[in-house]
N, C-alpha and C positions, 0 to 999 in steps of 0.2 A: 640545528635543523628542527623545524616544527613537524609535528606528526598529526595526521588526521586519524582518529580512531573510529571504528565502527560502533554503532549503537548497540550491536549485539556482541557481547563479550562472552567468550567461552562456549560457543555452540551455535547451532543453526536455529532458524525460526521453527517453532513447534508446528505440528500438523494442524489441519483445520479442526476447529472445535476444541483445541487444547492450547494452553499457553503456559510458559514457565514463569513462576514468580519466586525469586529467591530460593531456587532449588526445588520448588514444589511444582507439580503439574496441576493446573486448574482446568477443569472441563467446562464446557458450555453451560452445563446445568448449575455450576457454582458461581456464575457471574454475579456481580453486584447490580443493583437497580439504578446506578448512576450513569449507566451507558445510554446513549441514544438508541431509540428503537426505530428501525427502518421498515416502512411498509413495503411489501413485495410487489413484484410484477406478475406473479402467477406462473412464471416459467418453472419447469421442474428443477429441483435442486440437483447439484452436481451428482452424476452417476445414476440418475433416475430416468433420463431421457433415452430414446432408442439409440441415438448415436451422439455422444457428447460433443464431438467436434464437427458434426454435420450441420448444425443450425447456423443460420447467418448471424453474425455478430451485430448487435444493435445497442443503443443506449439503454434499452430495457434490460439487456443482459447485465450491463454494468450496474444498473440501479436495483437489481434484484436484491431482496432483503437478505438472503443468505450470503450473497457476495459482499454486500455492504457491511454486514456484521463481521464477516471474516476480515475484510479490509480494515475495519475499525480495530479489531483485535491486534492485527499486525502493526498498525500505526501506534497503538497504545503500547504494545510490547517493545517497539523500537525506541520509544520515548523521544529523544532528540530535544533540541532547544526550540524555543518559540520563534516564530517568524517575525516579520515586521510589525504585525498587529499586537505582539507581546502576549497573545493568548496561549496558555498552557493547555495540555490535553484535557484536564478536568473542566476548565472553563468552556472549552469548545464542546465538550459532551453536554454540558448544561444548555448552551445556546442552540445546539443542534436539535435538542428535544422540541424546541419551539420553531426554529427556522428550517427544519428539514423539508417540509412540504414545499415551501417556496424555492429552496435550493434545488430540489428534485425537478420542479417544473422548469426552472431556468436551464438545467442540464438537458432536459427533454426537448425544449424549444430552441436550444442552441443560443441562448442569450446570456449564459453564465460568463462572467468576466473574472478570471483568476486575479487574486490580489497581487500586490508587489512582492518581490522576493528580497529578503534580507541578505545583504552581501557582507561576507567576512573574508579576511585574507589570512592565509596560513603561510608562515614564513618557510621558505625552502632554503637549500644551500646556495651559497654564492650571492646572497642578498636578493634572491628572487622570491616572488610570492605566488601562491596559488589562490585564485579567486573561487570562493565557494558560495553558492546561492542557497538560501534556506527558505523554502516556501512556508506559508502558514499551515496550521494543522488541517484545515478544511481542504486545501489544495493537495496536501499529502494523502488525505483520505481518498480523494477523487482519483489521484494518480495511482494509488495502490489498487483500487477497485478496477480501474481500467486495465492495469497490468495483469491482474488475475484473470480477466476475461480474454484479453488479446494474446497473452503469451502462449497458451495451448494451441491457438490457431496458427500463430507465427512459427512455433516450434516444429510443426509437422512439415513445413516448407523448407527447412534447412537440410542440406545434404549431410550425410553421416560424417563427412570429412571436416565439417565446420565445428570449431571448438570455442571461439571467442564469445564471451558474454552470454553463455548458455547455461541453463540450470544443470548442475551436476558435471559440468565440463570446465576445463581450463586450458589456457594456451600451453601450459606445461604438458598436458596430455597429448597435444598435437605433435610434439617433438619426440615423444616416446616411440 
């Protein structure tokens, strides 16, 4: 039987502004200069607004420089294999330094077209297979940035009795 393994081994994702590298904690101030720089939207950073969950969600919230930098850290931390374009994280970082303004404009004007997804099959028991789609690094970055903005807004709408696919909760807790 084949197994799919999480990209995060032995722990959870580090908090914002901090990432683990081979047992070390690396803060935002210790980042290397090879990462893409994201120009911001001017929205207050998380925790600085009058009501973090009150503002309407827009693409500007997703494209906010602090949110994009945090999304990049999480994509970089998770590593993962390359998508169908065969670009690894380091190559994508270099290309985003140049292509970020154009990509940002495509996202704002809703003309961005995600790239194809690399499909792999993981063997399961009894000769069955699980199809797994692997997006390219840019698509993973956009997905992570969107998730970070949308999740807090969606989370407040779930009833306390809901446990599936929620941060800090599991289906096992529902039956306790």
